[in-house]
N, C-alpha and C positions, 0 to 999 in steps of 0.2 A: 298948322297942324291943329287937329281936334284935341284940345286939352281934356275933354271929358273921356275920350277914348283912351288917351295916355293914362289918365288916372286909373281908369278901370283895369287896363293891362297890368300896370304896376301893382294893383291890389291883387289881381289873379296871381301874378308871379309870387307876391309875397305870401299869400295863403298856400301856394304850392311849396315854397320853400319851407314854411313853418310845418307843413304836414310831412315833408321829407325828413326834416329834422327831428320831428316827433317820433315818426316810424324808426329812424335811426337808433334814437334814444331807448326806445321801447324794445327794439329786436336785438340790439347788441348784446344784452346779457344772455339772451337765448343762444344766439349764435356762438357766444364765446365757448360755452360749455360744450365740449366735445372730446373725442378720443381720435388718435391717428393709429391705424392698424396697418402693419406691414409685415411680409413674410419673405422667407427664402426656404429653399428646399434642397436636399440631396438624397440620393437613392442608394439603397444597398441591393444585393441580390434579390431580395424578397419583399422590399417595402420602401416607401418614401418615409423621410424624417423631415416634417415641416417646423422651422422654428419661427413662432410668431413674436412680435414685439407690439404691445399696447402702450402708447404713450399718452400721457395727460396734456391737456392744454396748458397754456401759459399761466399757471396759477399755483399756488402753494396750498390749495386744498385738495384733500383727498377725494376718492370717489369709491362707492362700492359697486361691484360688477354683477351683471346678470349676463350670462354665456351661453350662446348658441353656436355650435359647430356642425359643419357639413363637409365630410361625413362626421357622424356623431362617435368620434373616438376620444378618449380622454387627452387633455392637454395639461401638462404639468404646470402648476402654479396659477395658471388663468382658469379659474374654476367659478362657479356661483359663489357670491358671498365674498370673493377675495377683495383686497383693498388695494386700489391703484394709488400710490403715493403722490403727493404734490411735488412740484419743482422747488428746488432752493432759490435763493436770491441771485445766484449767479447762472441760473436757468439749467442746472443740472439736475439729474435724477428724474423723477416722475415718469418711470418706465416699468413695466411688468413683463417678464419674459417667460416662454413656455414653449415645449417641444411636443409635436403631435405626430403619430406614426399612422400611416394608412397604407393600404395594399398597393402594390406596384402598378395594379391595372387602374388605379384611380386617375381621372383625367384632370380634376381641379379640386380645391378645396376653398370654403367659405368661413369666415368667422364674424359673427354679429355680437356686438358688445353694447349693452344698455349701461350706462354709467350713471350714478346718482351721487351728487356732490353734497358735501356737508352743509351747504346753504339750502338744499332741498330741490335743486334744479336738477333735471336729468336730460340725457340725449342718447340716441342710438346711432352707432357707426358700424360700418362694415368693411372687412378687409377680404381680398380674393387673391388666389395664386392659381396659375395654370401650371399642370404637371405633364411634361411632355417626356415619355419613356424612350423616345428614340434619342434624347440626350442624357440618358441615364448610364453613367460610366464612360470608359473611353474605348476606342477602337485601338486597344493596345493588347499586346502579348507579353506574357512574363513567364520566364522559365528559370527555376532554381533547381539546385540538387544537393546531395549528400551521399557520402561514401563511407563503408566500414570494410574492414578486412575479415573475410571468413576464413579462419584458420583451418577449418575443417577441409576446405576444398582449395585454399591457397589461391582465392580470387577476391577481387574487389567487387563488393555488392554495391551497385550505385542506385539510388531512387531519385527520379526526376518528377518535378511538378510543373505542369503547363498550365497557365491561368489564362481565361478569357476576361478581360477586364472591363468588357462592356456587359452591363448587368441583364440586358433584355435579348440581345440579338445573338444567335448561334454563330460559331465560326467553323471553318473547315480547315482542319490541320495538315501540315505536309513538313516531314522531316528534311531538312537541307543536307544532303551527303554529298553534294557535287564539290570536288576539291577547288572548282573555279569560283566558288563562293566564299567570301570572307568568313572565317571562324566556321567552317563546316564541321558537321558532325564527325567525330572520330576519336581515337585514342593516341596518347602520346607515349612514345617509347624512345629511349636513347635520344632525346631531343627532336625526334621527328613525329609529326602528327599523319596519321594514317587514317583514310575514310573507313567507314565500316563496310566490312564484306558483305554484309546482309542487314538490311533495315529491321529485320525480324529480331535481331539482337536486343532491340529496344522493346520490351514486352510491355504491352498495355496502350501503346501509342502507334497508330497506322496512318499511312498517307490517305486522306479522304475522310478520316474520322470526324465526326462533329463533336464540338465542344460547346456545350450549352452556355447560354449567357450568364455570367458570373461564376462559372463552374470551373473546377481544377480537376485535371486528368493526371493521374498518378502512373508512372511507368518505371519499370525496373531493367537493370542492365547488368550482366556479368562481364566484368573486365579482367584479363590475365593479371596474375600477381606481380609480373614483371613491369607492368605498365606504371608511369609515373603521373599520368592525368588522363581525364576524359572530358569530352564536351558534347553538348546536344544543342542544335540550332533548330528552331521551328518556327515556320511561317503560318499565320492565321489569316484566313480570308473571310469576310463577313457577307459577301454577297454570292457565294458558291452555294452548292447543294452537297449534302452529306454523300460520300462516295466520289466526289469530284476532286481528284488531287490537283487539277489544273485551274488556277484562279480566273475568274471572269474578267474580261477587260473592264477597267473603271471601277472594279470592287474596292472597297476598303479593305487594306491589308496591312499588317505589321508583322515584324520578324524580331526575334530575340533569341539570345544564346546564353548558356551558362556553362562555364568552365570550372573544373575541379583539379586541384593538385593533391596528389597522393603523397603521404609522408613515409618515405622507405619503401621496402617490398613487402609484399603480402606473401608470407612463407607458409606453406601447408604444414600442419602438426603432424608429426610422424613418431611412432615408436621406434625403439631400437632393440628388437627382441633376440634372444639367444638362449640356448640350453645346453646343460651338462648332465652326463649319466654317470652313476657309480654303483656297481653291483657288489654284494657281499656274498660269502661262500654258501649262505642259506638260499640265494636265489633272489632275495629282496633288493629292489632297485631303488635308488634315490635320484629322483629327477628334480634339477635345480633350474627354476625358471628366473630369466634376467631381462630386465629392461633397463639397458645400460645408461651411464650418465650422458647427457646431451640429447636425450630422447625429449620430445616435446608434447608427447601424448601417451596415455595409459596403453598398455599392451594386455590384449585378452587372450589367454592361453587355454588350450585344452589338451590334456593328456589322456591317450587311450591305450589300453592293453588288450590282451587276449580275452576271450570268453565274454566279449561285451563290457568289460570293465572301462569306466570313464571317470575322470576327476571332475568332469562338468567344467564350465567357464570359469576361469580364475584371473582376476584383474590385478595386474602388477603396475602401480602408478609409476609415472616417469621419474627416474633416479631413486626409487624405492629399493630397500635392500633385497637382495636375491631370496626367492621363495622356494623351499624344499617341498617335494611332493613324494610320497612314499607309495611305490606300486607293489603289491603283494607278490610273492614268489609265484603263485600258481597263476598270475595274471601277466607276468613279466617276460614271457618267452619272446614276445615282440611288442615294442612299445613306440608309438608316434606322437609327436607334438605339433601342434597347429597354433598359429596365431592369427586371429581375424578370420579363421576358416581356412588358412592356407599352410600347407606343410612347410615348417621351417627348414632352411638348409642345415643338414646334419641332423634333422629332427627325427630320425628313425634309428632305433637301437635294438640290437639282440644281444643280450648278455652272453658271455662265454660261461661254460659249466666249469665250476672250480670246486675242489673238495675242501672240506674244512680240516685242519690238522688236529689230531687227538692231542690234548694237553698232557705233558709229562707229570708223573706223580710227584707230589710236593714232599720234601723231607719231612720225616716223623718228627715230631716235638716230644714224644713220650719219653719218659725216664727208663733208663736200663733196668731189666728186672734184677732184683737182689733177693737173697734169701731172707726171710722175715727173721727178726731179732726177737727171741723169746727168753725169758729169764734173765740169769747172770750173763756177763761177758764171756764168750767161748774162748777168745784167745787168752784171757786172763787164766781160765780154767786149765787150758793146755800147759801154758808156761809153768803154772803151779805144779802140775803133774810131773812135768820134766825135772823140775827142782827137786821134787821128793824123791823121784828115782835116782837122781845123781846122790843125793845124800844117803839113800839106802844102800847104793853100791859102795860108797865110801865107807859106811859103817861095816858093811859086810867084809871088806878088805882089812879093815883095822882089826876087827875081831879074829880073823883068820890067822893074821900075822902074831897076834898075842897067844894064840893058842900053840902055835908052833914054838913059840919061845919057852913056854911053860914045860912043854915036853922035853926039851932039851935039858932043863934043869933037873 
């Protein structure tokens, strides 16, 4: 073997090894300074929400960030001048999180971060995410409902909400009303489910109707107050065409239903109107309006008489005291009473003519007339006069008798 050749080969190899070692020593500090940028995204009916994560390299040094985003929409926390913290000794921390919203039609997003560390070194790194709107949302149907009792009509008023849970693709709707399908659309009465006699009872939702991506279709339904439950079952098909109630073969489709249980019966509020009449001898009639106990609604009466006389609408609340209405004699020749515009049973009245009795004269309370008393007491004067007459008569008799006696002597 040629020793000189071997020495030269070893020399070259040693030089190369030293060069590589030097390059590694010189390059490693620069390569160590970097950020790791990752992203994940979720969509809503109108936009994408991208969650970015910027992670510091394995160091406890912090870095100041210079941010460039494409599309250029704001990112929370990850902004120019933000501080990227360093990691702790157990290799935790060292991350910065931020959310970015972009239009739903955006195909991808990029984030470029230039970090400058506290030792003065800097590095620029990028992150990328593809946004596939065909994966936005799920090919799922969602049906919910609520009900209330309408006491004015005595019916359950049901509101249905049908949701297309795929945010971009429209779906074609179909109401499932076939009793052969499990949980078909119908009403529950006396423990038995009955399909709808007509799908048009569900107002606002029809077979073949298009439900836009991410949209909600609201529908209403009136159910008899005697029913104890209602149910709506809807199938959504994503590869059909609006107006096509028959799903296409191989199309994405989903079915959902919502079932409501009613509490008690929905009873229509009703008044209990009645009326009585009373006339006096002058021809005035008193009409008494009654909305009896047990009524669940106010009664609206109107009293009419002759010559166009009317009381106008009079409202008597449920359970309120009877209300009297006076009809003048000149207008009371014929009276009618309506409630809600309908003549009440016994609501017509013609008063009988009656005469008023003349009142008997009341006993006089004046004192009996007496002669006026003037001067002295009259009776005293009379007795005094009689006494004087008697005395005079006695004196006359005595005097005469003495005269006779004297003559005889």
